NUTOR-630738 format. One line per 8 residues: for each residue x negated, y negated, z of C-alpha. Coordinates in nm, 2 decimals, m for minus. Layout:
<recs>
X,Y,Z; ...
</recs>
This chain:
<recs>
m5.74,m3.56,m16.18; m5.97,m3.35,m15.96; m5.86,m3.55,m15.65; m5.50,m3.48,m15.74; m5.56,m3.11,m15.76; m5.75,m3.12,m15.43; m5.46,m3.31,m15.27; m5.21,m3.05,m15.41
m5.41,m2.76,m15.27; m5.43,m2.93,m14.92; m5.05,m2.99,m14.93; m4.99,m2.63,m15.03; m5.21,m2.50,m14.75; m5.04,m2.73,m14.50; m4.70,m2.62,m14.60; m4.80,m2.25,m14.58
m4.95,m2.30,m14.23; m4.64,m2.48,m14.12; m4.42,m2.19,m14.24; m4.62,m1.94,m14.04; m4.39,m1.91,m13.74; m4.30,m1.64,m13.49; m4.04,m1.61,m13.22; m4.05,m1.50,m12.86
m3.74,m1.44,m12.66; m3.61,m1.26,m12.35; m3.45,m1.30,m12.01; m3.63,m1.45,m11.70; m3.55,m1.27,m11.38; m3.64,m1.31,m11.01; m3.76,m1.03,m10.78; m3.40,m0.91,m10.74
m3.35,m0.88,m11.12; m3.12,m1.19,m11.11; m3.14,m1.42,m11.41; m3.30,m1.76,m11.34; m3.15,m2.06,m11.53; m3.35,m2.38,m11.61; m3.70,m2.22,m11.63; m3.94,m2.44,m11.83
m4.11,m2.25,m12.11; m4.38,m2.43,m12.30; m4.70,m2.38,m12.51; m4.81,m2.74,m12.54; m4.75,m3.07,m12.36; m4.47,m3.16,m12.60; m4.32,m2.83,m12.73; m4.10,m2.59,m12.52
m3.75,m2.50,m12.41; m3.56,m2.39,m12.10; m3.37,m2.07,m12.01; m2.99,m2.10,m12.02; m2.74,m2.02,m11.75; m2.79,m1.65,m11.81; m3.17,m1.67,m11.79; m3.20,m1.62,m12.17
m3.45,m1.82,m12.38; m3.58,m1.83,m12.73; m3.89,m2.02,m12.85; m4.04,m2.06,m13.19; m4.42,m2.07,m13.19; m4.70,m2.09,m13.45; m4.80,m1.75,m13.60; m5.14,m1.60,m13.65
m5.28,m1.81,m13.37; m5.36,m1.74,m13.01; m5.10,m1.92,m12.80; m5.07,m1.95,m12.42; m4.71,m1.98,m12.30; m4.63,m2.10,m11.95; m4.32,m2.02,m11.75; m4.26,m2.25,m11.45
m3.98,m2.31,m11.20; m3.98,m2.49,m10.87; m4.03,m2.24,m10.58; m4.18,m1.97,m10.80; m4.53,m1.90,m10.91; m4.62,m1.99,m11.27; m4.64,m1.71,m11.52; m4.88,m1.73,m11.82
m4.88,m1.52,m12.13; m5.15,m1.51,m12.39; m5.06,m1.36,m12.73; m5.09,m1.40,m13.10; m4.80,m1.30,m13.32; m4.79,m1.24,m13.69; m4.57,m1.44,m13.93; m4.19,m1.39,m13.87
m4.26,m1.15,m13.58; m4.01,m1.14,m13.30; m4.15,m1.05,m12.95; m3.93,m0.98,m12.65; m4.08,m1.07,m12.31; m3.89,m1.05,m11.98; m4.10,m1.20,m11.71; m4.02,m1.16,m11.34
m4.09,m1.48,m11.14; m4.21,m1.43,m10.79; m4.23,m1.64,m10.48; m4.55,m1.48,m10.36; m4.76,m1.35,m10.65; m4.90,m1.52,m10.96; m4.90,m1.32,m11.28; m5.15,m1.37,m11.56
m5.18,m1.13,m11.84; m5.30,m1.07,m12.19; m5.01,m0.89,m12.36; m4.71,m0.82,m12.14; m4.65,m0.90,m11.77; m4.40,m0.79,m11.52; m4.42,m0.76,m11.14; m4.70,m0.51,m11.19
m4.92,m0.63,m10.91; m4.63,m0.62,m10.67; m4.56,m0.26,m10.77; m4.92,m0.16,m10.73; m4.91,m0.30,m10.38; m4.61,m0.08,m10.31; m4.77,0.23,m10.46; m4.52,0.24,m10.74
m4.59,0.37,m11.09; m4.44,0.17,m11.37; m4.36,0.35,m11.70; m4.31,0.18,m12.03; m3.96,0.27,m12.17; m4.10,0.27,m12.53; m4.34,0.55,m12.43; m4.05,0.75,m12.28
m3.85,0.73,m12.60; m4.14,0.85,m12.82; m4.31,1.13,m12.63; m4.19,1.48,m12.74; m4.04,1.73,m12.50; m3.77,2.00,m12.49; m3.58,1.76,m12.26; m3.72,1.43,m12.39
m3.65,1.13,m12.16; m3.77,0.98,m11.83; m3.81,1.32,m11.65; m4.01,1.46,m11.94; m4.27,1.19,m11.89; m4.26,1.21,m11.51; m4.39,1.57,m11.54; m4.72,1.44,m11.68
m4.78,1.23,m11.37; m5.00,1.37,m11.09; m4.81,1.52,m10.80; m4.50,1.59,m11.02; m4.45,1.94,m11.15; m4.19,2.15,m11.32; m4.23,2.49,m11.48; m3.91,2.47,m11.67
m3.90,2.27,m11.99; m3.52,2.31,m12.02; m3.46,2.14,m11.69; m3.48,1.77,m11.60; m3.55,1.86,m11.24; m3.89,1.81,m11.09; m4.09,1.88,m10.77; m4.30,1.61,m10.61
m4.59,1.69,m10.38; m4.45,2.02,m10.26; m4.09,1.91,m10.23; m3.79,2.06,m10.41; m3.54,1.93,m10.65; m3.31,1.80,m10.38; m3.57,1.58,m10.22; m3.58,1.31,m10.49
m3.39,0.98,m10.49; m3.27,0.85,m10.82; m3.13,0.49,m10.87; m2.99,0.32,m11.17; m2.97,m0.06,m11.13; m2.99,m0.01,m10.75; m2.70,0.24,m10.76; m2.77,0.60,m10.63
m2.68,0.87,m10.88; m2.61,1.24,m10.83; m2.63,1.56,m11.03; m2.39,1.87,m11.05; m2.41,2.13,m10.77; m2.35,2.47,m10.93; m2.61,2.47,m11.22; m2.83,2.78,m11.19
m3.06,2.75,m11.49; m3.23,2.48,m11.69; m3.05,2.58,m12.01; m2.71,2.49,m11.85; m2.82,2.14,m11.76; m2.78,1.98,m12.10; m2.83,1.61,m12.03; m3.00,1.41,m11.76
m2.79,1.13,m11.61; m3.05,0.87,m11.74; m3.00,0.76,m12.10; m3.35,0.67,m12.22; m3.22,0.44,m12.50; m3.06,0.21,m12.24; m3.36,0.18,m12.01; m3.54,m0.15,m11.95
m3.77,m0.06,m11.66; m3.88,0.26,m11.48; m4.05,0.26,m11.14; m4.16,0.58,m10.96; m4.30,0.64,m10.62; m4.43,0.98,m10.52; m4.43,0.91,m10.15; m4.48,0.66,m9.87
m4.20,0.44,m10.01; m4.04,0.15,m9.83; m3.75,0.15,m9.59; m3.52,m0.01,m9.85; m3.50,0.32,m10.03; m3.29,0.61,m9.90; m3.35,0.91,m9.68; m3.52,1.18,m9.89
m3.85,1.35,m9.82; m4.04,1.33,m10.15; m3.99,1.06,m10.42; m3.80,0.76,m10.55; m3.71,0.70,m10.92; m3.57,0.35,m10.97; m3.44,0.27,m11.32; m3.30,m0.05,m11.46
m3.08,m0.05,m11.76; m3.13,m0.35,m11.98; m2.91,m0.65,m12.01; m2.87,m0.72,m12.39; m2.98,m1.06,m12.54; m2.84,m1.00,m12.89; m2.65,m0.75,m13.10; m2.83,m0.43,m13.17
m2.75,m0.07,m13.25; m2.95,0.25,m13.25; m2.89,0.60,m13.39; m3.09,0.92,m13.34; m3.04,1.27,m13.47; m3.23,1.60,m13.45; m3.17,1.97,m13.45; m3.11,1.94,m13.07
m2.83,1.69,m13.10; m2.79,1.31,m13.14; m2.72,0.98,m12.97; m2.58,0.64,m13.05; m2.64,0.31,m12.87; m2.48,m0.02,m12.93; m2.53,m0.35,m12.74; m2.43,m0.71,m12.76
m2.33,m1.03,m12.59; m2.05,m1.28,m12.61; m2.10,m1.62,m12.78; m2.17,m1.80,m12.46; m2.40,m1.52,m12.34; m2.21,m1.47,m12.02; m2.07,m1.12,m12.11; m2.32,m0.86,m12.21
m2.28,m0.48,m12.25; m2.45,m0.17,m12.37; m2.29,0.16,m12.45; m2.46,0.49,m12.51; m2.32,0.82,m12.64; m2.52,1.15,m12.65; m2.47,1.51,m12.76; m2.70,1.80,m12.70
m2.72,2.16,m12.81; m2.98,2.39,m12.65; m2.92,2.68,m12.88; m3.24,2.60,m13.07; m3.43,2.71,m12.76; m3.21,2.98,m12.62; m3.18,3.16,m12.96; m3.56,3.18,m12.97
m3.59,3.35,m12.64; m3.63,3.71,m12.57; m3.26,3.77,m12.48; m3.04,3.80,m12.79; m2.72,3.61,m12.72; m2.41,3.46,m12.86; m2.45,3.11,m12.72; m2.23,2.81,m12.75
m2.35,2.51,m12.55; m2.16,2.17,m12.56; m2.32,1.89,m12.37; m2.19,1.53,m12.42; m2.18,1.21,m12.22; m2.08,0.84,m12.26; m2.24,0.57,m12.05; m2.21,0.20,m12.03
m2.35,m0.09,m11.84; m2.17,m0.42,m11.85; m2.25,m0.75,m11.69; m2.06,m1.08,m11.66; m2.22,m1.40,m11.55; m1.93,m1.57,m11.36; m2.15,m1.87,m11.27; m2.51,m1.97,m11.24
m2.52,m1.79,m10.90; m2.26,m1.51,m10.93; m2.29,m1.20,m11.15; m2.08,m0.89,m11.18; m2.21,m0.56,m11.32; m2.04,m0.23,m11.40; m2.21,0.11,m11.45; m1.99,0.40,m11.58
m2.06,0.75,m11.69; m1.86,1.05,m11.82; m2.02,1.38,m11.88; m1.85,1.69,m12.02; m2.06,2.00,m12.03; m1.95,2.35,m12.14; m2.17,2.65,m12.14; m2.05,2.98,m12.30
m2.30,3.26,m12.28; m2.27,3.62,m12.41; m2.59,3.81,m12.38; m2.64,4.12,m12.61; m2.98,4.27,m12.55; m3.31,4.18,m12.39; m3.66,4.33,m12.42; m3.95,4.22,m12.20
m4.30,4.36,m12.20; m4.50,4.28,m11.88; m4.78,4.42,m11.67; m5.14,4.44,m11.79; m5.32,4.60,m12.08; m5.44,4.88,m11.85; m5.09,4.92,m11.70; m4.83,4.80,m11.94
m4.46,4.81,m11.86; m4.14,4.75,m12.06; m3.78,4.66,m11.97; m3.49,4.69,m12.21; m3.14,4.58,m12.12; m2.81,4.62,m12.30; m2.55,4.37,m12.19; m2.17,4.36,m12.17
m1.96,4.07,m12.06; m1.99,3.69,m12.08; m2.03,3.37,m11.88; m1.82,3.06,m11.91; m1.93,2.75,m11.71; m1.80,2.40,m11.72; m1.92,2.08,m11.55; m1.73,1.76,m11.57
m1.87,1.45,m11.39; m1.73,1.10,m11.36; m1.91,0.81,m11.22; m1.83,0.44,m11.18; m2.00,0.16,m10.99; m1.94,m0.21,m10.95; m2.21,m0.44,m10.84; m2.17,m0.81,m10.74
m2.48,m1.03,m10.69; m2.45,m1.38,m10.55; m2.74,m1.62,m10.52; m2.64,m1.81,m10.20; m2.95,m2.03,m10.22; m3.29,m2.04,m10.38; m3.41,m1.82,m10.09; m3.12,m1.59,m10.02
m2.94,m1.34,m10.25; m2.66,m1.11,m10.14; m2.52,m0.80,m10.31; m2.23,m0.57,m10.27; m2.23,m0.23,m10.45; m1.94,0.01,m10.46; m1.95,0.35,m10.64; m1.74,0.67,m10.68
m1.88,1.00,m10.81; m1.66,1.30,m10.89; m1.77,1.64,m11.02; m1.55,1.93,m11.12; m1.74,2.25,m11.17; m1.66,2.61,m11.25; m1.89,2.91,m11.28; m1.73,3.22,m11.41
m1.92,3.53,m11.52; m1.89,3.91,m11.54; m2.21,4.06,m11.69; m2.30,4.42,m11.68; m2.67,4.49,m11.76; m2.77,4.85,m11.83; m3.15,4.88,m11.82; m3.42,5.12,m11.92
m3.76,5.08,m11.75; m4.08,5.23,m11.88; m4.43,5.23,m11.75; m4.56,5.41,m12.06; m4.58,5.16,m12.34; m4.76,5.19,m12.68; m5.08,4.98,m12.67; m5.21,5.08,m13.01
m5.29,4.74,m13.15; m5.33,4.87,m13.51; m5.02,5.09,m13.49; m4.66,5.03,m13.60; m4.50,5.08,m13.26; m4.70,4.83,m13.06; m4.51,4.73,m12.75; m4.25,5.01,m12.78
m4.18,5.24,m12.49; m4.30,5.60,m12.52; m4.04,5.72,m12.27; m3.83,5.57,m12.00; m3.90,5.64,m11.63; m3.61,5.45,m11.48; m3.25,5.40,m11.57; m3.00,5.18,m11.40
m2.74,4.91,m11.42; m2.65,4.58,m11.26; m2.31,4.41,m11.25; m2.29,4.04,m11.16; m1.96,3.87,m11.09; m1.87,3.52,m11.00; m1.56,3.30,m10.97; m1.70,2.98,m10.82
m1.52,2.65,m10.82; m1.63,2.32,m10.68; m1.48,1.97,m10.66; m1.68,1.70,m10.50; m1.59,1.33,m10.45; m1.85,1.09,m10.31; m1.76,0.73,m10.24; m2.01,0.46,m10.14
m1.99,0.09,m10.04; m2.31,m0.10,m9.96; m2.41,m0.46,m9.88; m2.77,m0.56,m9.91; m2.95,m0.89,m9.90; m3.29,m1.05,m9.96; m3.42,m1.37,m9.79; m3.75,m1.54,m9.87
m3.92,m1.78,m9.63; m4.25,m1.91,m9.75; m4.47,m1.60,m9.77; m4.23,m1.39,m9.58; m3.95,m1.18,m9.73; m3.67,m1.00,m9.54; m3.46,m0.73,m9.69; m3.16,m0.56,m9.52
m2.88,m0.33,m9.61; m2.58,m0.14,m9.47; m2.41,0.15,m9.65; m2.11,0.37,m9.58; m2.06,0.70,m9.76; m1.77,0.95,m9.76; m1.82,1.29,m9.91; m1.54,1.54,m9.97
m1.64,1.88,m10.11; m1.39,2.15,m10.19; m1.58,2.47,m10.27; m1.46,2.83,m10.34; m1.73,3.10,m10.37; m1.65,3.44,m10.50; m1.96,3.63,m10.62; m2.11,3.97,m10.58
m2.38,4.20,m10.74; m2.37,4.58,m10.76; m2.69,4.76,m10.85; m2.69,5.12,m10.97; m2.99,5.35,m11.05; m2.94,5.69,m11.21; m2.59,5.70,m11.08; m2.66,5.61,m10.72
m2.55,5.27,m10.58; m2.84,5.09,m10.42; m2.75,4.94,m10.09; m2.86,4.60,m9.96; m3.20,4.57,m9.80; m3.07,4.54,m9.44; m3.19,4.72,m9.13; m2.85,4.88,m9.07
m2.86,5.07,m9.40; m3.07,5.39,m9.42; m3.04,5.53,m9.77; m3.24,5.84,m9.87; m3.04,5.92,m10.19; m3.05,6.16,m10.37; m3.22,6.38,m10.12; m2.96,6.32,m9.85
m2.59,6.24,m9.91; m2.47,5.89,m9.82; m2.12,5.90,m9.69; m2.06,5.53,m9.61; m1.82,5.33,m9.82; m1.97,5.17,m10.14; m2.05,4.81,m10.09; m2.21,4.55,m10.33
m2.58,4.49,m10.30; m2.50,4.12,m10.26; m2.16,3.96,m10.18; m2.05,3.61,m10.09; m1.69,3.51,m10.02; m1.61,3.17,m9.87; m1.38,2.88,m9.91; m1.49,2.54,m9.77
m1.33,2.20,m9.75; m1.60,1.98,m9.61; m1.60,1.61,m9.52; m1.91,1.42,m9.44; m1.92,1.06,m9.32; m2.25,0.87,m9.33; m2.35,0.52,m9.21; m2.70,0.40,m9.32
m2.88,0.07,m9.25; m3.22,m0.07,m9.30; m3.43,m0.38,m9.23; m3.77,m0.45,m9.37; m4.02,m0.74,m9.37; m4.28,m0.82,m9.63; m4.57,m1.07,m9.60; m4.86,m1.19,m9.80
m5.16,m1.37,m9.66; m5.54,m1.40,m9.70; m5.81,m1.25,m9.48; m6.15,m1.42,m9.55; m6.04,m1.48,m9.91; m5.92,m1.13,m9.95; m5.55,m1.08,m10.04; m5.35,m0.89,m9.78
m5.00,m0.76,m9.81; m4.80,m0.62,m9.52; m4.47,m0.44,m9.52; m4.28,m0.28,m9.22; m3.93,m0.15,m9.20; m3.69,0.08,m9.03; m3.39,0.29,m9.14; m3.11,0.45,m8.95
m2.88,0.73,m9.07; m2.58,0.85,m8.88; m2.36,1.14,m9.00; m2.08,1.37,m8.89; m1.93,1.68,m9.06; m1.58,1.81,m9.03; m1.36,2.03,m9.24; m1.11,2.32,m9.27
m1.24,2.64,m9.11; m1.55,2.45,m9.00; m1.62,2.39,m8.63; m1.66,2.02,m8.57; m2.02,1.92,m8.59; m2.17,1.67,m8.35; m2.26,1.32,m8.47; m2.63,1.30,m8.54
m2.85,0.99,m8.58; m3.21,0.96,m8.71; m3.44,0.66,m8.71; m3.70,0.63,m8.98; m3.98,0.37,m8.93; m4.21,0.30,m9.24; m4.50,0.07,m9.31; m4.74,m0.03,m9.59
m5.06,m0.23,m9.60; m5.25,m0.33,m9.91; m5.58,m0.52,m9.95; m5.73,m0.67,m10.26; m6.09,m0.77,m10.18; m6.23,m1.09,m10.34; m6.48,m0.89,m10.54; m6.58,m0.91,m10.90
m6.47,m0.55,m10.93; m6.09,m0.53,m10.95; m6.00,m0.30,m10.67; m5.69,m0.26,m10.46; m5.66,m0.04,m10.15; m5.33,0.09,m10.00; m5.22,0.27,m9.69; m4.87,0.37,m9.62
m4.67,0.61,m9.41; m4.39,0.67,m9.17; m4.14,0.91,m9.03; m3.91,1.03,m9.30; m3.59,1.23,m9.26; m3.36,1.41,m9.50; m3.01,1.45,m9.34; m2.85,1.76,m9.50
m2.63,1.73,m9.81; m2.36,1.99,m9.87; m2.58,2.24,m10.05; m2.83,2.24,m9.76; m2.54,2.30,m9.51; m2.42,2.62,m9.69; m2.59,2.94,m9.58; m2.65,3.26,m9.77
m2.30,3.38,m9.68; m2.14,3.06,m9.81; m2.05,2.93,m9.46; m2.11,2.57,m9.37; m2.34,2.50,m9.06; m2.23,2.16,m8.94; m2.49,2.12,m8.67; m2.79,2.16,m8.90
m3.05,1.90,m8.82; m3.22,1.67,m9.07; m3.56,1.79,m9.20; m3.84,1.56,m9.08; m4.16,1.46,m9.24; m4.45,1.26,m9.10; m4.61,1.11,m9.42; m4.95,0.95,m9.47
m5.07,0.81,m9.81; m5.40,0.64,m9.88; m5.45,0.50,m10.23; m5.69,0.30,m10.45; m5.65,0.13,m10.79; m5.96,0.05,m10.99; m5.91,m0.17,m11.30; m6.19,m0.20,m11.55
m6.27,m0.24,m11.92; m6.42,0.02,m12.14; m6.52,m0.07,m12.50; m6.34,m0.40,m12.43; m6.01,m0.22,m12.37; m5.82,m0.22,m12.03; m5.82,0.10,m11.82; m5.71,0.18,m11.47
m5.79,0.47,m11.23; m5.54,0.53,m10.95; m5.62,0.78,m10.67; m5.41,0.88,m10.38; m5.46,1.14,m10.10; m5.16,1.24,m9.89; m5.06,1.45,m9.59; m4.71,1.56,m9.49
m4.63,1.74,m9.17; m4.27,1.88,m9.17; m4.06,1.99,m8.88; m3.71,2.13,m8.86; m3.76,2.28,m9.20; m3.46,2.45,m9.37; m3.62,2.73,m9.58; m3.49,2.81,m9.92
m3.54,3.03,m10.23; m3.54,2.91,m10.59; m3.38,3.10,m10.88; m3.46,2.90,m11.19; m3.31,2.56,m11.08; m3.06,2.69,m10.82; m3.17,2.65,m10.46; m3.03,2.87,m10.18
m3.09,2.75,m9.83; m3.08,2.95,m9.51; m2.90,2.65,m9.34; m3.11,2.69,m9.03; m3.40,2.48,m8.89; m3.62,2.78,m8.84; m3.95,2.67,m8.99; m4.23,2.41,m8.99
m4.45,2.32,m9.29; m4.72,2.10,m9.42; m4.84,1.96,m9.75; m5.16,1.78,m9.85; m5.33,1.70,m10.17; m5.50,1.46,m10.41; m5.35,1.28,m10.71; m5.55,1.09,m10.97
m5.45,0.92,m11.30; m5.66,0.75,m11.56; m5.46,0.54,m11.80; m5.52,0.27,m12.06; m5.59,0.22,m12.42; m5.77,0.53,m12.52; m5.68,0.43,m12.87; m5.65,0.05,m12.93
m5.29,m0.07,m12.90; m5.15,0.24,m12.74; m5.10,0.36,m12.39; m5.22,0.71,m12.28; m5.32,0.88,m11.96; m5.48,1.18,m11.80; m5.36,1.30,m11.46; m5.49,1.55,m11.21
m5.31,1.68,m10.90; m5.43,1.92,m10.63; m5.18,2.05,m10.37; m5.14,2.30,m10.10; m4.81,2.35,m9.91; m4.72,2.63,m9.67; m4.44,2.70,m9.42; m4.41,2.90,m9.10
m4.08,3.08,m9.03; m4.02,3.15,m8.66; m4.39,3.15,m8.58; m4.45,3.45,m8.80; m4.74,3.28,m8.97; m4.79,3.05,m9.27; m4.70,3.16,m9.62; m4.68,2.96,m9.95
m4.37,2.75,m10.00; m4.17,2.81,m10.33; m4.33,2.49,m10.47; m4.69,2.56,m10.38; m4.84,2.44,m10.71; m5.21,2.44,m10.64; m5.34,2.26,m10.95; m5.18,2.04,m11.21
m5.33,1.87,m11.52; m5.13,1.65,m11.74; m5.21,1.45,m12.06; m4.99,1.20,m12.24; m5.17,1.08,m12.55; m5.07,0.85,m12.84; m5.26,0.79,m13.16; m5.22,0.67,m13.52
m5.39,0.72,m13.86; m5.62,0.42,m13.90; m5.56,0.38,m14.27; m5.19,0.47,m14.23; m5.08,0.30,m13.90; m4.72,0.39,m13.97; m4.81,0.76,m13.92; m4.83,0.83,m13.55
m4.89,1.13,m13.33; m4.78,1.19,m12.97; m4.91,1.47,m12.75; m4.77,1.59,m12.42; m4.98,1.86,m12.25; m4.92,2.01,m11.90; m5.11,2.29,m11.72; m4.99,2.42,m11.38
m5.13,2.71,m11.18; m4.87,2.97,m11.10; m4.59,2.93,m10.85; m4.49,3.20,m10.60; m4.27,3.45,m10.78; m3.99,3.46,m10.53; m3.82,3.75,m10.36; m3.50,3.96,m10.42
m3.19,3.89,m10.22; m3.19,3.98,m9.85; m3.57,4.05,m9.87; m3.82,3.91,m9.63; m4.02,3.65,m9.82; m4.33,3.75,m9.62; m4.33,4.08,m9.82; m4.33,3.90,m10.16
m4.62,3.66,m10.20; m4.72,3.73,m10.56; m4.75,3.45,m10.80; m4.62,3.38,m11.15; m4.87,3.34,m11.43; m5.01,2.99,m11.50; m4.78,2.75,m11.68; m4.94,2.61,m12.00
m4.75,2.40,m12.24; m4.83,2.16,m12.52; m4.57,1.96,m12.72; m4.67,1.75,m13.02; m4.47,1.50,m13.23; m4.53,1.32,m13.55; m4.35,1.01,m13.68; m4.36,0.79,m13.98
m4.22,0.44,m13.98; m4.03,0.36,m14.30; m3.91,0.02,m14.17; m4.05,m0.19,m13.89; m3.93,m0.54,m13.85; m4.24,m0.63,m13.64; m4.47,m0.56,m13.93; m4.46,m0.77,m14.25
m4.57,m0.48,m14.47; m4.28,m0.27,m14.34; m3.99,m0.52,m14.40; m3.77,m0.54,m14.71; m3.59,m0.83,m14.89; m3.23,m0.89,m14.81; m3.10,m0.74,m15.14; m3.28,m0.41,m15.06
m3.07,m0.13,m14.91; m3.33,m0.08,m14.64; m3.31,m0.44,m14.52; m3.02,m0.34,m14.29; m3.26,m0.16,m14.06; m3.48,m0.32,m13.80; m3.66,0.01,m13.76; m3.63,0.34,m13.94
m3.85,0.65,m13.88; m3.86,1.02,m13.94; m4.05,1.27,m13.73; m4.13,1.63,m13.66; m4.19,1.79,m13.33; m4.35,2.12,m13.23; m4.26,2.25,m12.88; m4.50,2.49,m12.71
m4.76,2.46,m12.99; m4.97,2.76,m12.88; m4.66,2.98,m12.81; m4.75,3.05,m12.45; m4.54,3.29,m12.26; m4.44,3.09,m11.95; m4.22,3.23,m11.68; m3.99,3.05,m11.44
m3.86,3.34,m11.21; m3.87,3.71,m11.18; m3.59,3.97,m11.22; m3.63,4.24,m10.96; m3.55,4.59,m11.08; m3.58,4.91,m10.88; m3.50,5.28,m10.94; m3.42,5.57,m10.72
m3.71,5.80,m10.84; m4.01,5.63,m10.70; m3.83,5.37,m10.47; m4.03,5.10,m10.63; m3.93,4.74,m10.69; m4.05,4.59,m11.02; m4.08,4.21,m11.07; m4.00,4.14,m11.43
m4.09,3.79,m11.55; m3.82,3.57,m11.71; m3.99,3.40,m11.99; m3.92,3.05,m12.12; m3.89,2.93,m12.47; m4.15,3.02,m12.74; m4.28,2.79,m13.01; m3.99,2.59,m13.16
m3.98,2.33,m13.44; m3.76,2.02,m13.45; m3.70,1.72,m13.68; m3.59,1.38,m13.58; m3.44,1.07,m13.75; m3.43,0.74,m13.56; m3.29,0.40,m13.67; m3.22,0.06,m13.52
m3.01,m0.22,m13.66
</recs>
């Protein structure tokens, strides 16, 4: 009998162990993100599977056991994955097979080594979706990276290593995307083009990028939307809006599509600011990415986006205290009037990929972008300025003005309309020959911009109209009568119908070899860009061409210490876009030259383990020498160019980032950026550029409660030293070199997982109402935890009595609370 019991126990344990199974699935891609059919996937000599015609695979493996899975295909290096999954756990792994680099990893592997060689930072999409921010998404996380800065939490725009917002390239699935033209402030932006819930991969380069990328001076953000492998849906809701994403495939897996819809309302932030307003923002968009596998070698993809943004703004009052404790000042403004803005953008792109052979892939990409924008406002602000403010900390009237020393008003008017149509068609190809790879591309672009500008500003102080700050005007009111006709302080009237035709081409070569057992990577390429500008009431511009050579070299020594050294550089150009061509009077200058930058970057990656957890320290030093610079001023997020190549500039700095598992199982990082950038107008001497952000510290941190792992915390912290405070219209920037206060911001988020299909203790039986969810979580966010008063620009106010100009800071949002609900099906 005892033996029978023993046998029963053994059979029971065997059956339990056999039932302990997990699943791994995904899509296998090559270096061009093309699915690879027929890849062998195995974890023993007898057990395995193959990817289907769409590159999709699914494999059942033993659970609670360390398994090594091998991915192999003729002509590609083998990929190995070591992992241990829990019972019934499903793990998605999308390896990228390469002809030149072997990948071996512990948890998840992509083409990470290849990206390190190129100086590209890869960001985990899951981190993007979790980290809190006033504008949560890809750009929110970019601002924690070294060399990337933005002093406006309501904007998705960012500066990289001293460049401005217009110097950044953005690609989605190799398709260049654009943003609206007329937006003046971050609170008008609403939504970024990039939908974070659709993202599969994010790559970012802060400089020294390859020739295959376009002609900009600062950075490249390359995003891949995911190709679904199964049906899924996701819903998110918060006090800032909501989003819905649905994805799926056909039965034969040839057709796959993902659709995302978003809505955002910024009133939570704007209503908490110092200006009392009646504010009605409506930002919404719908985006889709669809692919169809016509054959094993031919795939079609479509990317579409529609964004409808309306911004209604009716300010009532504003009170701002500024200055110092020893010399406090106060500005109080009563408003009349309103602003009505509308931005409608439509974008569609078709991409065809054909694998001609195992070594050669060709692609054709065609896209059309249309934006229809209007900016209408009539706002009268009547202000009271005081330099005698109550500083009695214990008193009831702390911060109130004792009496007013300046009285005035300012009337702003605009009737601006813009309609832009941008069409592109591009052919690119990639050919691999042993350890060599050749990439090429040819692209034609046609841009048509219809722009009507009608805006003016009238400034009045104590009944006297203040004239523009121009040499021809000599105003000594009220002591001497001024008999000239009244004119606005600032006025622009123009109507432009501009056509720009561009032809771009590139060719680059990549090679991997060994040098005394050290791995050596080489890349060299060249771009050409030719453009011509014509239009109504615009003198024909001459055809211009620039040539941009670029090169990279990387060395991985055969040391026990895991180190990688990089050196890259080249001659970078930025041929002018429409906004750069338009001068302060609204006129297009067709013969404006491309801005030029000689760029050098030296970098090092040091990988190590600390407390048996992986870490990496990346360091880069850079230098940029800029010629034919087109100076500009920044008002919030609106950039106004002089449309003249009248300056030269430089930028240099150091970027460092330490990232890894500060807390086991999570990814966090600490970044440091040091920068100096200055420009010289007409040999008058060097002054700080508008983006001269001397020091930047960023922290992105994830943690969880050890005894309650479902309770997680996410911290996003940024510190930037103050930017130059700008200058009033028509003023000489050499006379205004004061700086804004330092930018300090900390956002924190908490989330609790109610359902998590990847954890056995967070799943529910089929008859339970929560079983319909794959993931369900609730969360709370606190933006600007310490309620810091950060400013983005200055409002310049002057009065007739003392003929002084006061720079009054425009403060950003204070501490704000938000709640979130997220679910996946």
